[in-house]
C-alpha positions in Angstrom: -13.7 49.1 -5.5 -10.2 50.4 -6.8 -10.2 53.5 -9.3 -9.5 52.8 -12.6 -6.2 55.2 -13.5 -7.5 55.6 -16.9 -11.0 56.9 -16.0 -11.5 60.2 -14.2 -12.4 59.7 -10.4 -15.4 60.3 -9.0 -16.2 63.9 -7.4 -17.7 64.2 -3.9 -18.6 66.8 -1.6 -18.2 66.0 2.0 -20.0 68.3 4.4 -19.9 68.3 8.4 -23.0 68.4 10.1 -23.6 70.5 12.9 -23.5 74.4 12.4 -22.8 73.6 8.6 -26.0 72.0 7.7 -28.0 72.1 10.6 -28.2 75.4 13.1 -26.6 73.6 16.4 -25.5 70.6 17.7 -27.7 67.8 16.0 -27.2 65.1 18.7 -27.9 67.5 21.7 -31.9 67.4 20.2 -31.8 63.7 20.5 -30.0 63.8 23.9 -33.1 65.9 25.0 -35.4 63.5 23.9 -33.3 60.6 25.5 -33.6 62.7 28.8 -37.3 63.0 28.5 -37.9 59.0 27.9 -35.5 58.6 30.8 -32.5 57.2 29.4 -30.5 58.7 31.6 -30.7 61.1 34.8 -30.0 63.9 37.2 -26.4 62.5 38.1 -25.6 61.8 34.5 -26.4 65.5 33.7 -24.2 66.6 36.7 -21.5 64.5 35.2 -21.9 66.1 31.9 -22.0 69.2 33.5 -19.1 69.3 35.3 -17.0 68.0 32.3 -18.4 70.4 30.0 -17.7 73.1 32.4 -14.0 71.9 32.6 -13.6 72.0 28.9 -14.7 75.3 28.3 -12.3 76.4 31.0 -9.2 74.3 29.8 -10.0 73.0 26.4 -10.0 69.2 25.3 -8.0 66.7 27.6 -8.0 63.2 26.4 -8.8 62.0 29.7 -11.6 63.6 30.3 -12.9 63.1 26.8 -12.5 59.3 27.3 -14.5 59.1 30.5 -17.5 61.4 29.2 -17.3 59.1 26.2 -17.7 55.9 28.2 -20.5 57.4 30.4 -22.5 58.5 27.0 -22.2 54.8 26.0 -22.9 53.4 29.1 -26.6 55.0 28.7 -27.4 53.7 25.5 -26.1 50.0 26.6 -29.0 47.8 26.6 -30.9 49.7 24.4 -31.9 48.6 20.7 -30.5 50.4 17.9 -34.1 50.3 16.4 -35.4 52.2 19.4 -32.8 55.0 19.2 -33.2 55.3 15.0 -37.0 55.5 15.9 -36.6 58.4 18.6 -33.9 60.3 16.2 -36.6 60.4 13.3 -39.3 62.1 15.4 -36.6 64.6 16.5 -35.8 65.1 13.0 -39.6 65.7 12.0 -40.1 67.9 14.8 -37.0 69.8 15.4 -34.2 69.2 13.1 -36.0 69.6 9.7 -36.7 73.3 10.7 -33.2 73.8 11.5 -31.5 72.9 8.1 -29.9 76.2 6.7 -31.5 77.0 3.0 -28.3 77.8 1.8 -26.8 74.5 3.1 -29.5 72.7 1.3 -29.3 74.6 -1.7 -25.6 73.6 -1.9 -26.3 70.2 -1.3 -28.7 69.8 -4.3 -26.3 71.4 -6.5 -23.6 68.8 -5.8 -26.2 66.3 -6.5 -27.7 68.0 -9.6 -23.7 68.0 -10.9 -23.7 64.2 -10.6 -21.3 64.6 -7.3 -21.3 62.0 -4.2 -22.5 63.8 -1.4 -21.0 62.5 2.1 -21.7 63.8 5.6 -18.9 63.3 7.8 -19.6 64.0 11.6 -18.5 62.9 15.0 -22.6 63.0 15.5 -23.7 59.2 16.4 -23.7 57.6 12.8 -27.8 56.7 13.4 -28.3 60.2 13.7 -25.7 61.3 10.6 -27.3 58.7 8.3 -30.8 59.6 9.2 -30.2 63.3 8.3 -28.1 61.9 5.2 -31.2 60.0 4.5 -33.5 62.8 4.3 -31.5 65.3 2.6 -31.1 62.9 -0.2 -27.1 62.6 0.5 -25.0 59.7 -0.8 -24.1 58.5 2.8 -22.9 59.8 6.1 -19.9 58.8 8.2 -20.5 58.9 11.6 -19.2 57.8 15.1 -20.2 54.2 15.7 -21.2 53.0 19.0 -20.9 49.1 18.7 -24.1 46.8 18.8 -24.7 43.4 18.8 -28.0 41.6 17.5 -29.4 45.2 17.3 -28.6 45.9 20.7 -25.7 48.7 21.9 -22.8 47.0 23.9 -21.8 50.1 25.7 -18.5 50.2 23.5 -17.3 52.2 20.9 -16.4 50.6 17.3 -13.3 52.2 16.3 -12.4 56.0 17.3 -14.5 59.0 17.6 -14.9 60.6 14.1 -13.3 64.1 15.2 -10.5 65.9 13.4 -7.7 63.5 12.1 -10.7 60.8 12.4 -12.4 62.3 9.9 -9.5 62.8 7.3 -8.5 59.0 7.8 -11.8 58.0 7.1 -12.6 60.0 3.9 -9.2 58.9 2.8 -10.3 55.4 3.0 -13.6 56.3 1.5 -12.0 57.7 -1.2 -9.8 54.8 -1.9 -12.7 52.4 -1.7 -14.8 54.4 -4.1 -12.4 55.7 -6.6 -13.2 59.5 -5.4 -10.8 61.9 -6.8 -10.4 63.9 -3.8 -8.2 66.5 -5.8 -11.4 67.6 -7.8 -13.6 67.1 -4.5 -15.0 69.8 -2.1 -15.7 70.0 1.4 -17.2 72.0 4.1 -17.1 72.9 7.6 -17.4 75.5 10.2 -14.9 74.3 12.8 -11.3 74.1 13.3 -12.1 70.8 14.0 -12.9 70.2 10.5 -9.5 71.6 9.0 -8.1 67.9 8.6 -11.0 67.2 6.7 -11.0 70.2 4.3 -7.3 69.9 3.6 -7.5 66.8 1.9 -9.6 67.8 -0.9 -8.9 70.4 -3.8 -11.9 72.7 -3.0 -12.4 73.8 0.6 -14.7 76.1 2.1 -15.7 77.6 5.7 -19.4 77.5 6.1 -20.7 79.9 9.2 -17.3 79.4 10.5 -16.4 80.0 14.2 -13.8 82.6 14.8 -10.9 80.5 15.1 -11.8 78.8 11.5 -12.7 82.3 10.0 -9.1 83.3 10.8 -7.5 80.1 9.6 -9.8 80.4 6.2 -8.3 83.7 6.0 -4.8 82.6 6.5 -4.8 79.7 3.9 -7.3 81.5 1.4 -10.5 79.4 1.8 -13.7 80.9 0.8 -16.0 81.8 3.4 -19.9 81.3 3.1 -22.2 82.3 6.0 -25.6 81.1 6.0 -27.1 82.5 9.2 -29.3 85.4 8.5 -29.1 87.0 11.7 -26.3 88.6 14.3 -28.2 86.4 16.5 -27.6 83.3 14.8 -23.8 83.9 14.2 -23.5 84.5 17.8 -25.4 81.0 19.0 -23.4 79.2 16.1 -20.3 80.0 17.8 -22.0 79.0 21.5 -23.1 75.7 19.8 -19.8 75.3 17.7 -18.0 74.9 21.0 -20.5 72.5 22.4 -20.3 70.2 19.5 -16.0 70.8 19.6 -16.0 66.8 21.4 -18.2 63.9 20.4 -19.6 63.9 23.8 -20.4 67.4 23.8 -21.9 67.0 20.5 -23.8 64.1 21.9 -25.0 65.3 25.0 -24.3 69.1 25.2 -24.3 69.0 28.9 -23.8 72.9 29.2 -27.2 73.3 27.7 -28.9 70.2 29.3 -28.2 72.1 32.7 -31.2 74.5 32.1 -33.3 71.7 31.5 -32.1 70.6 35.0 -32.8 73.9 36.5 -36.1 74.2 35.0 -37.0 70.9 36.5 -35.9 71.7 39.7 -37.2 75.4 39.7 -40.3 74.4 38.1 -39.8 77.4 35.6 
């Protein structure tokens, strides 16, 4: 809908998910369960591990991101959305529910109590983002969309990854559709990849920031809130922030999955 220029626009709060609301990369836990259910095998793990190492050594590369994304999408090709959503619900109940930062949950509740719309904006698959948003009472979620027809994944991506500038563009479209007043709205994120999103609102805040994000927030004067209660959590947040920097890394978290491969091969 178009906003009425004579009425104040809706106030909204936009939240990144990984390391902002949930400790670690949410889709990594989904990937672990998919692996246990034979969605993908050892060759896939080796592929993702190699590209994860290259990312850590040399940073993002569009060709590597495209190759990893294509492989990840191929894994779910032919599987049903209902199957993945059902697995996601189990993962949320068994794992993710216990990884919600209480401070982030309280902040979400404060915005909802104030009558604000609350949107989760994440590079994680939209099925995961929708699930988390629904469980936490948010208005809705925006995530990366794997194309599906008649409820079955095609192995293609619909649109682009919801990452970096993609988050900004998607929120701008949402604001226009729903009459959201971005100048009065809020945004929260932990990574430099969230900077484009945070720059479109009037009130931005870095939550559990990675080192580069903390420096940037200090430069531009954004407030910082850290919901990690222990130093160990801070260190873990930095590591998982790196893992979730790209969509494929967030989904498959290959460097971490390698540990599962090692346990499988060695029995430890």
